[in-house]
Backbone as CSV, one residue per row, in Angstrom:
resi,resn,N_x,N_y,N_z,CA_x,CA_y,CA_z,C_x,C_y,C_z
1,MET,-76.834,66.814,21.650,-77.463,65.699,20.935,-76.538,65.235,19.800
2,ALA,-76.334,63.922,19.710,-75.434,63.391,18.685,-76.037,63.571,17.305
3,ARG,-75.171,63.881,16.338,-75.640,64.054,14.967,-75.895,62.692,14.335
4,VAL,-76.891,62.627,13.493,-77.194,61.399,12.763,-76.085,61.157,11.746
5,ARG,-75.610,59.932,11.685,-74.557,59.613,10.719,-75.154,59.531,9.323
6,LEU,-74.611,60.323,8.420,-75.124,60.374,7.051,-74.206,59.613,6.106
7,SER,-74.790,59.114,5.035,-73.968,58.507,3.985,-73.198,59.610,3.274
8,VAL,-72.232,59.209,2.472,-71.436,60.198,1.732,-72.335,61.040,0.830
9,ALA,-73.268,60.390,0.131,-74.166,61.118,-0.771,-75.057,62.077,0.002
10,GLU,-75.581,61.616,1.137,-76.447,62.475,1.950,-75.679,63.658,2.504
11,ARG,-74.435,63.416,2.958,-73.621,64.518,3.491,-73.310,65.544,2.412
12,ARG,-72.962,65.063,1.227,-72.676,66.002,0.132,-73.902,66.856,-0.189
13,GLU,-75.059,66.218,-0.226,-76.271,66.987,-0.533,-76.559,68.008,0.562
14,GLU,-76.363,67.635,1.808,-76.554,68.570,2.914,-75.611,69.763,2.777
15,LEU,-74.363,69.502,2.444,-73.380,70.569,2.269,-73.736,71.461,1.086
16,LEU,-74.211,70.863,0.007,-74.574,71.639,-1.170,-75.778,72.536,-0.896
17,ARG,-76.774,72.009,-0.196,-77.943,72.838,0.161,-77.511,74.018,1.025
18,ALA,-76.632,73.759,1.976,-76.144,74.838,2.843,-75.333,75.852,2.045
19,ALA,-74.533,75.371,1.104,-73.728,76.281,0.281,-74.618,77.180,-0.567
20,VAL,-75.663,76.619,-1.165,-76.601,77.415,-1.962,-77.224,78.505,-1.098
21,GLU,-77.659,78.150,0.100,-78.282,79.125,1.002,-77.306,80.236,1.372
22,GLN,-76.066,79.861,1.659,-75.072,80.863,2.057,-74.666,81.762,0.894
23,ILE,-74.615,81.206,-0.306,-74.318,82.031,-1.485,-75.426,83.050,-1.702
24,GLU,-76.680,82.616,-1.531,-77.814,83.529,-1.697,-77.764,84.659,-0.679
25,VAL,-77.326,84.345,0.537,-77.293,85.338,1.615,-76.070,86.248,1.493
26,ARG,-74.898,85.661,1.238,-73.643,86.400,1.323,-73.034,86.786,-0.020
27,GLY,-73.382,86.064,-1.060,-72.740,86.282,-2.343,-71.525,85.390,-2.500
28,VAL,-71.142,85.119,-3.742,-70.035,84.203,-4.016,-68.725,84.711,-3.441
29,SER,-68.430,85.982,-3.624,-67.131,86.500,-3.196,-66.964,86.494,-1.679
30,ALA,-68.061,86.668,-0.941,-67.965,86.774,0.514,-68.135,85.441,1.235
31,VAL,-68.800,84.487,0.619,-69.064,83.221,1.310,-67.754,82.482,1.568
32,ARG,-67.672,81.819,2.725,-66.467,81.084,3.116,-66.830,79.635,3.436
33,ILE,-65.839,78.784,3.376,-66.021,77.399,3.811,-66.554,77.398,5.239
34,ALA,-66.029,78.298,6.074,-66.436,78.361,7.478,-67.921,78.681,7.634
35,ASP,-68.491,79.469,6.713,-69.915,79.808,6.784,-70.772,78.572,6.566
36,VAL,-70.387,77.776,5.596,-71.135,76.557,5.294,-71.007,75.568,6.446
37,ALA,-69.790,75.437,6.980,-69.574,74.524,8.099,-70.365,74.957,9.327
38,ALA,-70.350,76.262,9.610,-70.993,76.765,10.824,-72.492,76.541,10.815
39,VAL,-73.131,76.748,9.671,-74.583,76.618,9.615,-75.030,75.166,9.851
40,LEU,-74.145,74.224,9.580,-74.460,72.811,9.790,-73.865,72.262,11.086
41,GLY,-73.018,73.059,11.737,-72.387,72.593,12.963,-71.339,71.524,12.725
42,VAL,-70.627,71.631,11.598,-69.561,70.675,11.287,-68.248,71.432,11.144
43,SER,-67.163,70.707,10.991,-65.851,71.331,10.880,-65.553,71.767,9.453
44,ASN,-64.656,72.746,9.322,-64.181,73.145,7.993,-63.556,71.950,7.273
45,ALA,-62.876,71.120,8.042,-62.186,69.973,7.446,-63.164,69.025,6.782
46,LEU,-64.347,68.877,7.371,-65.348,67.990,6.763,-65.803,68.528,5.415
47,VAL,-66.025,69.846,5.346,-66.425,70.450,4.070,-65.328,70.240,3.038
48,LEU,-64.085,70.460,3.440,-62.962,70.330,2.518,-62.690,68.870,2.139
49,TYR,-63.115,67.947,2.976,-62.979,66.524,2.633,-63.843,66.208,1.413
50,HIS,-65.033,66.782,1.366,-65.956,66.520,0.255,-65.699,67.429,-0.940
51,PHE,-65.241,68.653,-0.681,-64.972,69.640,-1.743,-63.640,70.290,-1.399
52,SER,-62.628,70.003,-2.154,-61.261,70.351,-1.767,-60.943,71.841,-1.763
53,SER,-61.846,72.667,-2.275,-61.614,74.111,-2.274,-62.954,74.839,-2.309
54,LYS,-62.916,76.103,-1.968,-64.137,76.907,-2.050,-64.643,76.951,-3.486
55,GLU,-63.742,77.080,-4.445,-64.144,77.169,-5.848,-64.909,75.928,-6.292
56,LYS,-64.433,74.751,-5.866,-65.127,73.511,-6.241,-66.460,73.392,-5.527
57,LEU,-66.534,73.852,-4.276,-67.802,73.838,-3.551,-68.817,74.740,-4.234
58,VAL,-68.401,75.948,-4.616,-69.297,76.895,-5.265,-69.789,76.352,-6.605
59,ALA,-68.888,75.805,-7.400,-69.283,75.250,-8.698,-70.269,74.100,-8.519
60,ALA,-70.011,73.237,-7.537,-70.907,72.115,-7.283,-72.263,72.594,-6.770
61,ALA,-72.256,73.653,-5.964,-73.508,74.204,-5.443,-74.371,74.769,-6.570
62,PHE,-73.740,75.455,-7.511,-74.494,75.979,-8.654,-75.046,74.849,-9.501
63,ALA,-74.240,73.816,-9.717,-74.718,72.669,-10.489,-75.884,71.995,-9.780
64,TYR,-75.805,71.887,-8.478,-76.869,71.267,-7.681,-78.167,72.057,-7.815
65,ALA,-78.079,73.377,-7.662,-79.265,74.228,-7.775,-79.853,74.160,-9.179
66,ALA,-78.998,74.200,-10.176,-79.471,74.201,-11.557,-80.083,72.864,-11.946
67,GLU,-79.521,71.766,-11.452,-80.087,70.456,-11.771,-81.493,70.326,-11.210
68,ALA,-81.724,70.923,-10.030,-83.079,70.902,-9.470,-84.032,71.686,-10.367
69,ASP,-83.565,72.835,-10.858,-84.391,73.632,-11.766,-84.637,72.889,-13.076
70,LEU,-83.590,72.242,-13.583,-83.740,71.489,-14.828,-84.729,70.338,-14.662
71,ALA,-84.696,69.697,-13.510,-85.635,68.602,-13.259,-87.067,69.114,-13.286
72,HIS,-87.285,70.306,-12.719,-88.627,70.879,-12.735,-89.025,71.272,-14.152
73,LEU,-88.091,71.852,-14.900,-88.378,72.210,-16.289,-88.750,70.967,-17.095
74,ARG,-88.003,69.895,-16.911,-88.297,68.664,-17.654,-89.659,68.105,-17.282
75,LYS,-90.046,68.291,-16.029,-91.374,67.852,-15.603,-92.452,68.647,-16.336
76,LEU,-92.246,69.970,-16.438,-93.188,70.809,-17.179,-93.227,70.420,-18.655
77,MET,-92.055,70.150,-19.220,-91.964,69.841,-20.644,-92.525,68.468,-20.990
78,SER,-92.661,67.592,-19.996,-93.158,66.240,-20.272,-94.661,66.101,-20.050
79,ARG,-95.343,67.184,-19.714,-96.789,67.121,-19.515,-97.495,66.663,-20.792
80,ARG,-98.603,65.973,-20.607,-99.369,65.477,-21.752,-100.338,66.564,-22.213
81,THR,-99.774,67.577,-22.830,-100.573,68.683,-23.356,-99.845,69.254,-24.562
82,SER,-100.380,70.303,-25.145,-99.785,70.852,-26.362,-98.432,71.484,-26.072
83,ALA,-97.623,71.593,-27.113,-96.319,72.250,-26.978,-96.496,73.706,-26.584
84,VAL,-97.511,74.382,-27.121,-97.758,75.785,-26.796,-97.997,75.955,-25.300
85,ARG,-98.827,75.090,-24.721,-99.117,75.192,-23.289,-97.883,74.887,-22.447
86,ARG,-97.091,73.912,-22.880,-95.870,73.588,-22.143,-94.876,74.740,-22.189
87,LEU,-94.763,75.373,-23.342,-93.840,76.498,-23.469,-94.304,77.687,-22.630
88,ARG,-95.601,77.944,-22.627,-96.125,79.038,-21.796,-95.864,78.752,-20.322
89,ALA,-96.060,77.503,-19.897,-95.807,77.141,-18.499,-94.340,77.345,-18.145
90,ALA,-93.450,76.992,-19.075,-92.020,77.162,-18.817,-91.653,78.635,-18.696
91,VAL,-92.198,79.465,-19.583,-91.917,80.900,-19.558,-92.416,81.524,-18.256
92,ARG,-93.610,81.155,-17.841,-94.171,81.718,-16.609,-93.390,81.251,-15.381
93,TRP,-92.949,80.010,-15.387,-92.168,79.509,-14.254,-90.781,80.141,-14.205
94,TYR,-90.201,80.404,-15.363,-88.864,80.982,-15.473,-88.813,82.386,-14.864
95,ALA,-89.922,83.104,-14.952,-89.956,84.482,-14.461,-89.787,84.516,-12.942
96,PRO,-89.012,85.467,-12.415,-88.794,85.531,-10.964,-90.036,85.982,-10.213
97,THR,-90.149,85.511,-8.973,-91.263,85.897,-8.119,-90.731,86.327,-6.761
98,GLY,-91.512,87.115,-6.033,-91.153,87.486,-4.677,-89.760,88.077,-4.577
99,GLN,-88.956,87.530,-3.661,-87.598,88.009,-3.467,-86.615,87.452,-4.491
100,ALA,-87.087,86.570,-5.354,-86.271,86.062,-6.471,-84.935,85.499,-6.000
101,LYS,-84.972,84.664,-4.929,-83.727,84.125,-4.403,-82.965,83.327,-5.451
102,GLY,-83.683,82.510,-6.234,-83.012,81.740,-7.257,-82.307,82.620,-8.272
103,TRP,-82.937,83.718,-8.634,-82.320,84.614,-9.605,-81.114,85.337,-9.010
104,ARG,-81.146,85.675,-7.737,-79.964,86.280,-7.118,-78.784,85.312,-7.174
105,LEU,-79.080,84.046,-6.966,-78.030,83.032,-7.044,-77.403,83.018,-8.432
106,TRP,-78.250,83.049,-9.476,-77.704,82.962,-10.829,-76.996,84.233,-11.263
107,ILE,-77.469,85.372,-10.834,-76.758,86.614,-11.157,-75.376,86.600,-10.512
108,GLU,-75.307,86.109,-9.274,-74.010,85.934,-8.609,-73.121,84.999,-9.428
109,GLY,-73.709,83.915,-9.892,-72.932,82.940,-10.644,-72.405,83.484,-11.951
110,TRP,-73.254,84.202,-12.675,-72.803,84.794,-13.940,-71.631,85.758,-13.716
111,ALA,-71.753,86.591,-12.697,-70.682,87.561,-12.414,-69.395,86.844,-12.036
112,SER,-69.491,85.850,-11.180,-68.297,85.142,-10.714,-67.662,84.299,-11.813
113,SER,-68.474,83.815,-12.746,-67.929,82.966,-13.806,-67.009,83.744,-14.753
114,LEU,-67.083,85.070,-14.722,-66.161,85.869,-15.532,-64.718,85.667,-15.089
115,ARG,-64.528,85.312,-13.810,-63.184,85.138,-13.260,-62.877,83.695,-12.869
116,ASP,-63.894,82.844,-12.853,-63.714,81.465,-12.389,-64.017,80.507,-13.539
117,PRO,-62.986,79.931,-14.159,-63.216,79.060,-15.323,-64.011,77.798,-14.988
118,VAL,-63.874,77.276,-13.774,-64.621,76.075,-13.389,-66.110,76.394,-13.336
119,LEU,-66.452,77.489,-12.683,-67.848,77.897,-12.592,-68.398,78.272,-13.967
120,ARG,-67.560,78.904,-14.789,-67.998,79.286,-16.138,-68.367,78.049,-16.951
121,GLU,-67.586,76.997,-16.835,-67.870,75.765,-17.576,-69.171,75.140,-17.092
122,VAL,-69.378,75.122,-15.785,-70.608,74.559,-15.217,-71.821,75.359,-15.690
123,ALA,-71.739,76.687,-15.575,-72.862,77.554,-15.951,-73.185,77.429,-17.436
124,ALA,-72.141,77.375,-18.271,-72.351,77.285,-19.716,-73.025,75.972,-20.092
125,ASP,-72.599,74.874,-19.474,-73.200,73.563,-19.768,-74.671,73.539,-19.373
126,LEU,-74.978,74.051,-18.189,-76.359,74.060,-17.721,-77.229,74.975,-18.573
127,ASP,-76.667,76.087,-19.009,-77.407,77.004,-19.871,-77.765,76.327,-21.189
128,GLN,-76.834,75.565,-21.738,-77.104,74.850,-22.987,-78.192,73.785,-22.800
129,GLN,-78.204,73.151,-21.628,-79.250,72.165,-21.361,-80.628,72.821,-21.310
130,TRP,-80.719,74.007,-20.703,-81.986,74.754,-20.680,-82.471,75.011,-22.095
131,LYS,-81.587,75.535,-22.915,-81.963,75.867,-24.294,-82.371,74.621,-25.068
132,ALA,-81.660,73.535,-24.839,-81.976,72.292,-25.555,-83.354,71.766,-25.184
133,GLU,-83.730,71.884,-23.909,-85.055,71.435,-23.478,-86.151,72.244,-24.175
134,LEU,-85.984,73.561,-24.216,-86.976,74.415,-24.873,-87.024,74.133,-26.376
135,ALA,-85.850,74.015,-26.983,-85.796,73.776,-28.427,-86.476,72.469,-28.801
136,GLU,-86.332,71.444,-27.954,-86.956,70.152,-28.248,-88.475,70.261,-28.290
137,VAL,-89.044,71.001,-27.339,-90.505,71.150,-27.311,-90.977,72.025,-28.477
138,ILE,-90.199,73.058,-28.811,-90.542,73.892,-29.973,-90.542,73.036,-31.234
139,ASP,-89.559,72.167,-31.360,-89.483,71.272,-32.514,-90.688,70.336,-32.552
140,GLU,-91.088,69.819,-31.386,-92.259,68.938,-31.321,-93.523,69.668,-31.773
141,GLY,-93.677,70.921,-31.302,-94.851,71.696,-31.672,-94.912,71.976,-33.162
142,ALA,-93.748,72.283,-33.734,-93.702,72.541,-35.177,-94.035,71.270,-35.963
143,ALA,-93.496,70.131,-35.511,-93.758,68.867,-36.194,-95.233,68.472,-36.104
144,ALA,-95.886,68.863,-35.000,-97.298,68.534,-34.819,-98.226,69.509,-35.535
145,GLY,-97.644,70.557,-36.139,-98.450,71.528,-36.870,-99.097,72.585,-35.995
146,GLU,-98.646,72.733,-34.756,-99.217,73.763,-33.874,-98.780,75.161,-34.309
147,PHE,-97.605,75.238,-34.890,-97.039,76.508,-35.361,-95.905,76.181,-36.321
148,ARG,-95.350,77.192,-36.944,-94.219,77.001,-37.845,-92.951,77.520,-37.195
149,CYS,-91.884,76.736,-37.297,-90.588,77.176,-36.773,-89.487,76.400,-37.480
150,ASP,-88.652,77.114,-38.210,-87.582,76.471,-38.960,-86.300,76.315,-38.150
151,ASP,-86.189,77.043,-37.024,-84.946,77.027,-36.249,-85.261,77.092,-34.758
152,PRO,-85.695,75.957,-34.173,-86.082,75.939,-32.763,-84.988,76.411,-31.808
153,MET,-83.743,76.077,-32.067,-82.677,76.477,-31.155,-82.501,77.988,-31.118
154,SER,-82.621,78.638,-32.272,-82.519,80.100,-32.292,-83.651,80.742,-31.493
155,VAL,-84.845,80.177,-31.593,-85.971,80.680,-30.809,-85.691,80.502,-29.323
156,ALA,-85.164,79.342,-28.937,-84.832,79.091,-27.536,-83.790,80.088,-27.033
157,TRP,-82.792,80.384,-27.847,-81.776,81.377,-27.478,-82.410,82.750,-27.248
158,ARG,-83.262,83.170,-28.173,-83.851,84.510,-28.050,-84.776,84.604,-26.841
159,LEU,-85.559,83.560,-26.600,-86.473,83.581,-25.463,-85.717,83.620,-24.138
160,THR,-84.694,82.777,-23.993,-83.958,82.756,-22.738,-83.156,84.045,-22.545
161,ALA,-82.657,84.619,-23.635,-81.941,85.893,-23.518,-82.873,86.991,-23.010
162,LEU,-84.097,87.025,-23.543,-85.080,88.009,-23.086,-85.424,87.787,-21.618
163,LEU,-85.701,86.540,-21.247,-86.071,86.228,-19.867,-84.927,86.542,-18.906
164,ASP,-83.712,86.190,-19.283,-82.562,86.484,-18.423,-82.417,87.984,-18.202
165,GLY,-82.510,88.741,-19.291,-82.358,90.191,-19.178,-83.435,90.826,-18.324
166,LEU,-84.680,90.430,-18.517,-85.769,90.981,-17.718,-85.641,90.570,-16.258
167,ALA,-85.201,89.336,-16.013,-85.032,88.875,-14.639,-83.943,89.659,-13.923
168,VAL,-82.873,89.975,-14.630,-81.817,90.809,-14.028,-82.372,92.171,-13.656
169,GLN,-83.168,92.754,-14.542,-83.774,94.051,-14.245,-84.675,93.971,-13.009
170,MET,-85.513,92.949,-12.943,-86.439,92.818,-11.828,-85.718,92.556,-10.518
171,THR,-84.668,91.732,-10.577,-83.962,91.335,-9.366,-83.021,92.433,-8.869
172,SER,-82.363,93.106,-9.795,-81.372,94.113,-9.403,-81.986,95.471,-9.106
173,TYR,-83.074,95.796,-9.800,-83.699,97.112,-9.631,-85.159,96.921,-9.258
174,ALA,-85.398,96.595,-8.012,-86.767,96.310,-7.561,-87.656,97.530,-7.754
175,GLY,-88.828,97.312,-8.342,-89.807,98.393,-8.432,-90.253,98.780,-9.822
176,PRO,-89.322,99.153,-10.729,-89.764,99.685,-12.028,-90.553,98.715,-12.888
177,LEU,-90.254,97.413,-12.786,-90.894,96.425,-13.654,-91.657,95.418,-12.800
178,SER,-92.949,95.306,-13.057,-93.758,94.335,-12.311,-93.669,92.971,-12.981
179,ARG,-93.941,91.927,-12.202,-93.933,90.582,-12.768,-95.028,90.441,-13.818
180,ALA,-96.172,91.095,-13.608,-97.268,91.010,-14.579,-96.832,91.570,-15.929
181,THR,-96.111,92.690,-15.900,-95.621,93.284,-17.143,-94.614,92.371,-17.810
182,MET,-93.710,91.812,-17.005,-92.705,90.910,-17.550,-93.362,89.707,-18.222
183,LEU,-94.372,89.149,-17.570,-95.050,87.995,-18.153,-95.761,88.367,-19.451
184,ARG,-96.361,89.546,-19.480,-97.055,89.981,-20.697,-96.064,90.125,-21.843
185,TRP,-94.920,90.755,-21.572,-93.918,90.942,-22.614,-93.360,89.600,-23.106
186,THR,-93.091,88.689,-22.173,-92.507,87.410,-22.584,-93.511,86.560,-23.354
187,GLU,-94.780,86.633,-22.968,-95.790,85.887,-23.721,-96.007,86.497,-25.104
188,GLN,-95.913,87.816,-25.192,-95.981,88.458,-26.508,-94.820,88.002,-27.383
189,ALA,-93.634,87.934,-26.782,-92.452,87.494,-27.527,-92.595,86.035,-27.964
190,LEU,-93.094,85.185,-27.058,-93.292,83.776,-27.399,-94.277,83.637,-28.546
191,ALA,-95.377,84.392,-28.488,-96.374,84.327,-29.556,-95.772,84.766,-30.891
192,ARG,-94.990,85.837,-30.873,-94.348,86.312,-32.117,-93.393,85.265,-32.667
193,GLU,-92.597,84.662,-31.782,-91.624,83.663,-32.237,-92.311,82.459,-32.871
194,LEU,-93.469,82.090,-32.333,-94.177,80.917,-32.846,-95.141,81.264,-33.969
195,GLY,-95.331,82.571,-34.224,-96.229,82.996,-35.296,-97.685,82.712,-34.994
196,ILE,-98.076,82.874,-33.717,-99.468,82.609,-33.321,-100.012,83.834,-32.605
197,ASP,-101.327,83.914,-32.478,-101.946,84.984,-31.717,-101.707,84.745,-30.224
198,GLN,-101.531,85.825,-29.483,-101.269,85.680,-28.058,-102.431,85.001,-27.331
199,GLU,-103.643,85.183,-27.862,-104.803,84.550,-27.229,-104.697,83.023,-27.222
200,VAL,-103.966,82.476,-28.202,-103.791,81.022,-28.266,-103.025,80.509,-27.048
201,LEU,-102.114,81.339,-26.514,-101.322,80.923,-25.370,-102.176,80.727,-24.128
202,THR,-103.219,81.508,-23.997,-104.039,81.450,-22.793,-105.322,80.659,-22.985
203,ALA,-105.500,80.111,-24.164,-106.747,79.353,-24.450,-106.785,78.051,-23.651
């Protein structure tokens, strides 16, 4: 059966989705251009036409995955509700679930970025965008009098550092830490950072 002719943008997105899937399955170090090509039934040359090297494909795949996550975070942050409720929703969504495929992808990315400056730049930029989104909502909540916070960005840094660390534990060492426990700890931390009772988060 003949393949449907895709636009350049559609083809790139198809390749990026396949690259994300292959990275999740094989890991950054093991994934090859040939793996991405094979899963789509296209040639290696086609992949290299759109992404001139494996390193550029991997960096673009991480950016693609992260932009989707950022879009979802922004959707949560734009809800017409209190800043406290939006922050709780973000914290709960950030926590890994099930097989935590998204978190395996990011742990792979963090490890690989130690040796890959292109990927490191992409990961660092996206990480800053995450923190900025959280800090903006924290600032809104403080301005509205929901809680007191003199340094929203520092709170965003501490919250994401806690969530990242707990997610690594849950993803890398399955079993010792339940998602329910992780959520309880992160909500306790959020309540402490905002200077509110934890019951306010679930009200």
